[in-house]
N, C-alpha and C positions, 0 to 999 in steps of 0.2 A: 504494500499499500504506500510505500515511500514516495512514489511518483504522483500520488493524488491526495494523500493525507499526511498529517503530522506537523504541518506548519502553515502559516498564512503567507502564501506566495502566489504570484500570477500563475494561472494554469492549474492550481490545485483547488479542490473543493473546500469551501469555507462555510462552516456552520458556526455562527457566532450569536451569543445572547448577551445583551448589555442590559443590566438592571441597576436601579438606584440602590444604594446601600453603602455600608462601611467597607472601604477598600482593604482595610487591614484585617477584616474578618469575612472573606469572600463566601465561605461555606454557610456561615450563619446568615449572611445577607440573602443568599439564594433561597435558603429554607424559609426565611421570613418574608420573602417577596410576595407582594400582592399583584393582581393584574395591572394595576395602575403604575407599578414600579418598573414594568418592562419598557425600556427606552428604545430598543432596537432588536430585531430578529433578522438574521441573514441565514439563508439556507442555500447550499450549493453555490455560494457566491452572490446570491441575489437578495437585496434588501426587500423584505416582504411586509414588515409590520413595525410600527413604533411611533415615536413622537414625530409630529409633522415636520419639525426642522430637519431631522435626520433624513426622512424619506424624500423631502423636496430635493435634497442634494444627491442622495444615493440612488434613488429610483424614479427619476423623472419620466413618468409614463402617463399617458392620458387616461388610463384605466385605473389609476390609484384612486382610492375612495377615502373620504373623510368619514370616520366612524366615531361613535361615542362608546367607550367601554368603561363601565362602572363610573360614569359621569366624567371621564377624562377624554380629552380630544386625542385621537390617534389617527394614523393613516395606515391603510391596508392596501398592498399592491400584489394581489394574487392574480387577478385577471390580466392577461397579456394581449388579448385580441378579441374580436367578436366571435371567433370559432368556438364551438361547444365540443369539439373533438377531444378535448383534454380537460381534466378536472381543474387544472390550474387556471382555466378561463372562466371560473365561477366568480360571481360578485359575492360580497359579504351577505347580501340578502339571499342569494341562491344557497349559500352554505348554511345560513341559519334556517331557511325553509327546509332544506334536506335533513338537517339534524332534528328539527321539530317533528318532521314527518316520521323519521325512523325511530326517534326517541322522544315520544310525546311529553315526558316529564322533565325534559332538559331545561335548564335555566337559560334564559336569553342573556347574552353578554351585553346587549345594548340597553337592556332595561333593568336588569337586576344583577346583584353581585352576591357571591356566597358570604 
């Protein structure tokens, strides 16, 4: 896996999670993190979710959506085109609808928080 994993370099896959918290206690910060503490999510090198300031710079795409998660403004950049051939082309509303249909008791991220 050395050619695709193990470090943050051009050409390698990059899964990164940035959360608010005490930098001197990273494990405790991760365990204590709430949904609103997630500042940035990058999967396979693509910025997908986080605070609007980060996503404006890292994922400028016309399909990025402004969403409210637990009363916090966030940006979600999952959809990449109008094509429905790929699950990554679902909007936040599409994802919430699919989850609510498959799991009727699931809590909506846009209206409530655990």
